[in-house]
N, C-alpha and C positions, 0 to 999 in steps of 0.2 A: 457274507462272503458279497462284494463290489461286482458289479455288472460285469467289470475288465476282467476279475479273476475269474467266472462263471464261463468268460468269453476261454481264457486262458485253459480251463477245464477240458471244454469243448475242442480245445484245438488238438489238446496231445492226446486225446481218447481219439481223434480222428487220424492222426498219426500213427499210434497204437492199431488203431483198425485198417487203416487204409497203405502202413507200410512196413507192421509188423515190428516197430521197434517203440521202446519206450523214448518218449520225449526228454532231451535235456531240457529241465524245466527252468535253469536262469536264463541260458538261450533264449528260451520259447518267448518267457517273461520280457527282456530285451528286445527281439525283436517286435513283439507285440506292442507294447512300448512306443516303440520308432515309429509306429503305423500310427500313430496319435487317435484323434475323432474319428480316422476311416472306417474303422473296426467296428462303429454301429451303426453305421449306413448298410442296409443289405445291397444296395450295386456294389459302392466302392470298398463293401470287403470281401466281396468273392472275384474270382479269377477265371476269364472263359477262355478254356483251352484249346479252344477251337478258332479261338479270333484270331488273327497273324495282327490283326492293330494293337492289341492287348497285349500279346505275347513280347509286341516288340517294344511297348510303354514298359513292362515288366523291365526287360532287358534297362530302356536306358535310364528310366528313373531309381530302378535298385541295383542294377548289374554297376550300371556305368556311373550315377551319382552317388548312389549312399555304399557301397561295397568300395569305389574308386580301382575299377576294372577298366584295363585299356580294351579298345572293341577289337572282337575279333569273332569267327566264325564259331572258333567254342563256346562262347557265350549263350548265342538258341538255341546251339546244341544240349545245350546243359538247359536250358530252360524246358526244350523238350521233351528230355530225357528225365525231368523231374515230372510233367505233365503224363507222358506215359506212368510213370511210376503211381501216380494217383489213381490213374484208371479212367479208361475216357468216357466209361459207363457214368461217373460220376459224375453232373452236372455243378454241382457245389462244391466248388474248389476252394476254401480261406484264402481270402492273401498271406496271412500270419504264417501260414502252413508253408503257402511256396515258398514265401521268403525264406524261412528257416531253411526248408529244404535246399536251396538254393545256398544259404550262406555253408551249411555243411559241404556240399559239392562242389563246391569252390575252395573248400578250406580258409573261408573268411571271418571266422571265428571271434580273430581277434578285434572287431570293429567294433565288436559287444563290449569288449573291457572294460 
């Protein structure tokens, strides 16, 4: 298995463990590939759920730019909902998992078709 395949398997296990659901492997793979080399960097591969600046960056770079959504208060509500579901005690929130869950939350799977 490649390093990317290992990470995707790790993300799928995290989704199972933290959200209690089986990952849609096709969607998870596409979201992970879309993140490019950032998944291999410890700092850029994680999201800090308690850092408002970081959450704003998720909204701007992923929801607005990648998913093509229009800015509204619902976007940050969705980000915070996913962060809460991931667990506030969990310090290592994988960016790929957060983006995967946001894609599902907002029903934007078609972006990755």
